[in-house]
N, C-alpha and C positions, 0 to 999 in steps of 0.2 A: 508124425505129430502125436502128442500125448492125448490121452482121453480127455484130460482137463482142457487142453487146447482146442480139441474138437468141440466140446461143449461150449466153450467160450465163443467160438465162431458161430455155432448153430443157433445159440439162444441170444447172443449179443449181451453177455453178462456185464462186461465192462461198461458198455454204453448205457446200461441202466443202473450202474453203480452197485453191482452185487458180484458175488463169486459162487463157485460150486459149493463150498462148505456152507455158506449162508442159505443157498437155495435148498440144500438137503435138510438143514434144520428147520427152515420155514415149511417145507413139505411135510415133515414129521409132525410139526406143530399143528398144521391144518388137519392132518389125519386124526391126531389124538382128540382134537376138539369136536370132530364129527363122527368118531368111531361108534358112538352110541346108536347110530342108525342101523348098524349091523344087528343089534338086539331088538330095537324098537320096531323097525319095519316088519320083520317076520311076526312079531306079536300082534300088530295091527292087521296086517293082511291075513294072518292066520284066522282071524275072526270072520273072514270072508269065505272060509272053507279051503283056503290054499294050504298046501303042506308046508309047515313051519320050516323044516330043514331045508326044503327046496328054496323057499323064499330067502333064507339066510345066505345061501350060496349065490342066488341070482342077485341079491342086493350088492354083495361084494363084487361080483363080476361086472354089473352095470356101473357101479362107482369107479371101478378100476378102468374099464373101457372109456368111460366118459372123461375122466381126469386126464388120462394119457392122450386121448384124442384132442382135448382142449390144449394140452401142452404142445403137441406136435403141430397142430393145424393153426392155432391162434397165437401161440407163444405168450399166453397170459396166465397169471397165477390164480386162476379160478378153478375151484374144485366143485364137482357135481356128484350127486347121489340121488336116489329116490327121495322126493320131497315130502316133508312133514306137512300135514294139512291135506295135500292131495292124496296121500295114502289113506288118511281117515275118510276122506270123501269117497274114495274108491270102495273101501270096505263097508262103511256104515250106511252111506246114502245110496250108492249105486247098486251094490250087491244085496245088502240086507233090506234097505228101504224100498228100492225099486224092483227087487227080485231078478236082477240081471245076473246070469251065471258068470263066475269070474273069468272064464276064457273069452266070453264076449266083451267083458269090461277091459281085458287086456287088448282086445282088438280095437276098442275105442281109444285106448292110450296110444296105440300104434298109429291110428288114423289121425289123431290130434297132432302127433309128431310129424306126420306127412303134411298136414295143413301148415304147421309151423315152417317146414322146409319150403313149401310153396310161398308162404308169406315172405320168408326171408329172401328167396330168389327173386320175388316180385318187388323187393324193396320196401314192403310195408312195415316190417318191424323196425328197420333202420330209420324210416321216416318218422316213426313214433318217438324213438330215442332222440333223434335230432330236433324234434319239435318241442321237447320239454324245455320250458323256460328256465333260466339259470336259478331262480329262487326255489323252484320245485326240485331241481337237481340237488341243491344244497339241503333242502328240507328232507329229501329222501335219504341222503347220507346220514343226517342227524337222527332221523326217525329209526333208521336201521341200528344206529349206535344205541339208542334207547331200548330197542328191541333186543339186541344182543346182550346188553347189560341186564335187562329184566330177566332174560332166560338164565343168565349166569347166577343172579341172585336167587331165582326160584330153584335152580338145580342144587344150589348150596343149602337150601332150607332157610336162608336168611329172610326171604320173603315167602309167605305162605298164603293160601286162600282163607277167606273168612266169610261166613254167611252174613255177618253184620255189615262189614265194610269192603267186601269183595276181596281185598288183599290186606294183609297185616304183617307185622313183624313176627318172624318165626322163633323157634326156641334156639337161642344162641348157645345153649349148653349142649345141644345135640352135636355129635361127632362131625356130621357133615358140615355144619355151620362153622365150627372153629377150625376144622381142616381147611375149609375154603378161605377163611380169614388168614390163616397161616400162609396159605399159598399166595394170597393177594399181597401180603407183606413181602414175601420172598420175590415175587415177580416185579412188584413196584420198586422195591429196593434195588434190584439188579438193573431195572430199566433206568432208574435215576442215575446210576453210575455207568450207563451206556454199555452194559455187558452184552455182548453178542449172544443170541439164543436165550435171552432172559426168560421168555415165556416157556420155552421147551424145558429149560432147567427147572423152573418152578413147578410145571406139571409133574416131571419125573420125581422131584424132591417130595412133593405132596403125596404122590402115589406110594412112594417108599414108606413114608410116615404112616400112611393108612394101612399098608401091609403089616408093618411092625406092630401096630396097635390092634391088629385083627379086625379092622373095619371093612376089609374087602371080603364080601360074602360071595363065594363061587358056587354056582349051581348049574354047571354045564349040562345041556341035554345031549343025548346021543346024536352024533353027527357024522355024516359021510359025504365027501365032496360030490360023489355021484348022485346025491339026492337032487341036484339041480335038474335032473331029467324030469322031475315031477312037475316043473313049471315051464321049462324051456321048450319053445316052439309049440306051446299049447294054446296060443291066442286063436280066437275063432273070428276071422274077418268075415266069412260068409254069414255067421250069426249076427254080426253087426248090421249088415244090410237087410237081414230078414227079421230083425227084432222090431216089433210093433210099438208098444208103449204109446197109446193115444196117436195112432197113425204116424208113428215115427218120431213124435215129439219127445219121447223119452230119450232116445238116442241123441237127438239134436241138443237137448239140455245137457247131457253128459259131455258131449264134444265141446259145447260152448264153455262149460265150467273148466274143463281141462285146458282149453286154449286161453281163456280169460285169466285164470289164476296163474298159470305157468308164464304167460306173456309178461304180466306185471311183476311177478316175483323175480323173473329173470332181469327185466329192465332195472328194477329197483336194486337188486344185488349188484348187477353190473356197474351201475352208476356209483353206488356207495363204495365198492371195493376198489374200482379203478381210480376213483378220486382220492381215496386214502393212500393208494400206492403212488400217487403223483404221475399217473400214466395218461391222463387226459391232456390233449394238446392245448396249445395257447389259444386256438380257435374254438375250443370247447368240444372238439371232436374226440371220440373214443377210437384209438388206433385199432386196426384189424377187426372193426365191428362186424363186418360180413362174416369173417372166419369164425368169430366167437359164436354168432348166432347159428351158423351152419353146424358147428360142432355140437351145440346144444340140441338142435333138431334131430340130428342123427343119433345122438345119445338117448333121446326119448324113445325113438324107434327100436334101438338095440335093447334098451331096457325091457320094453314090452315083449320082444322076441325071447329074452332070457326069462321073463316071468315076474316082472315087478311093475309097480305103478310109475307114474311120470318121473323122469329124471330131470332135475333142475339145479341151477347154481345154488351154492350154499353160502349164507352170510358168514359162516365160520371161516370162509376163505380170508376174511379180514384179519384173523389171528395169524395166519401165515404171512400176510402182507406186513403186519406189525412186527413179525419176527425177521423181516428183511427180504421176503420173497417178492421178486419183481418180474420174473419171467416164467415161461411155460415149464421150466425145469421144476419149479415148485409143485405144479399140478401133476407132473409126471411121477415125482417121488411119492406124492399122496396116492396116485393111482397104483403104483407098485406095491405100497403098503396095503392097499385094499385087496390087491390080488393075492398077496401072501396070506392075508386074513381069511381067504376062502378056505384055506386048509385047516384053520383053527377058529372058525367064526364064533363059537360059543364062549371063547376065552377073551373076547373083546371087553368083557366086564371086569377084567383085571385092572383097568384104569377106571376108578370111580368118578362119578359126575362131580364130586367135591374137588377133585384135582384139576378138572378142566374149567370149572366155574370161574376161578379167579382170572383166567386168561380172557374169558368172555366179558367179565366185568371191566377189566383194564381196556380192552379193545373198544368196548362200548363207550367208555369215557373219552377216549381219544378221537372217536368218530363224530363227536359233537362239534368239532372245530369248524366245519363248513357253515354252521348256522350264523356265523358272523357276517356271511355274505348276503343275508336276507335283510331287506329294508323293513325293519319291524315297525317303523312309524308310518309306513304306507299300507293301508288296508288292502290295496290291490295285491300286494305281495304277502302281507302278514297273515291274512285269513286262509288262503290256500296252503301256505307253508305250515301254519299251525295245525290245520286239519291233518295234513300229511304226517307231521311229526307226532301228533297225539295218537292218531288212529292206528298207525303201524304197531306200536306195542299194545295198545288197549284192545284191539281186535285180534292181536296175535297174527297179523297178516300184512305183509308188505303190499300185496295186491289191493286190499281194502283201503289202506292209507293213501296209496297213490291214486286210486280211483276217486276218492273224495277230493283230494287236492286238485286233480285235473278238472273235475266237474266244477268245483268252486272257481277255479281260475277262468274257465270257459264262461261261466255265468256272469262273473264280474266284468269280463271284457265286453260281453253282450250288453250289460246294463249301462256301461260307460260309453257304449257305441264305438268301441275300439276293435271289435272283431273284424278281421280281414281275411283275404284269401290265404295268407301265410298261416293262419290259425285253423285252416280246414281240417287237418289231421286230428288236432286236439278236439275240435268241435264235434267231429264225427265220433271220436272215441268217447267223449263226454255223453253224447246222446245214447250210445250203447250202454254206458254205465247206468244211466238213469233207467233205461229199459230193464236192465238186469236187476237193479235194486227194487224196482216196482214189482218184477216177477218174483223176486225172493220174498217180499212183503206179502204178496198175494198168496204164495205157497204156505 
């Protein structure tokens, strides 16, 4: 049997309407759209006092391990890496704000992953996913589309911050802006003509133009793969159990946030990406859900051992799905590329953000389609759906948007007297969200 034949049987490529070539291109597309984490994560965690070179290596390792595990165990085109937002919370709030040493913070990440594993084995995470009503599933996918598109526009410099209006139109004469516009034209044009690998071709073409025009600025720092020893196996589990912080409330707060944000980010990303890939069954069930959540839990623990913050599913996986990725082979290709990047981590900046921004903009536009499934004339559906769609990009958090949507949905069902035993999971979750938001406001 040829290698292609083995891959076909192992991943069921024909069954999902794909092939080895498409999966490889999709995996490369996903990698290119999220490779920025190799540079950004060390910069953020470095401010927690962690050795930057070590974090760069651990970031690559954690992403490689997580993606390959997801591909092999769950056979889904979901890519994972240390999550944005959670790394900032780790560095600025936990280490700098609360004074928790970073080895103890890594211990908290590991324990949160262990809790995730327990919740998964207990069926709690699966119950939450299955309890989400159809209109919130659709709204989550649409909100993630807006989120991805906004990130792309921001990375391109087309949208920029403004003290007067919060956001504003950027300088379209800036190289990053017109390079992104050029890339968007290329990717959209190729997509219209149904050219396979349109997104990957567009990213590569835009990168080459940026190189030729001298717009790629390389400032690689000294790097050695062996540097990973600076963070690997440095987590302090004993320190977590012994850390006080108001009689232990400090650690409980850290664990709750890691659990809360990772839970909702993963659920939101999972729903959005699998829906776009057409992998949700006719009964609304996500196939291999248990395996997906198990892989995610183990990946978070492995990331903590390697020396990085919480590993989570990436919305950029949607770019690979749009490029045709439908199986775990896509995730494995992404993981292999992250593994290879371990040897040359500082050179990830060879692909500028302006080259990947067009892919995110296009994918964001296409992910808006599920919003047609929301009954917008019915306030019972429209209000929770709108809050979900709006707050995901406006708060830069899938977790916040989904939390508001679930809470609004629960509140409206109670007001109409329609809340029943089948809503128990969402009602409990909504109650926890209210407590969390009150706690945040009080803080």
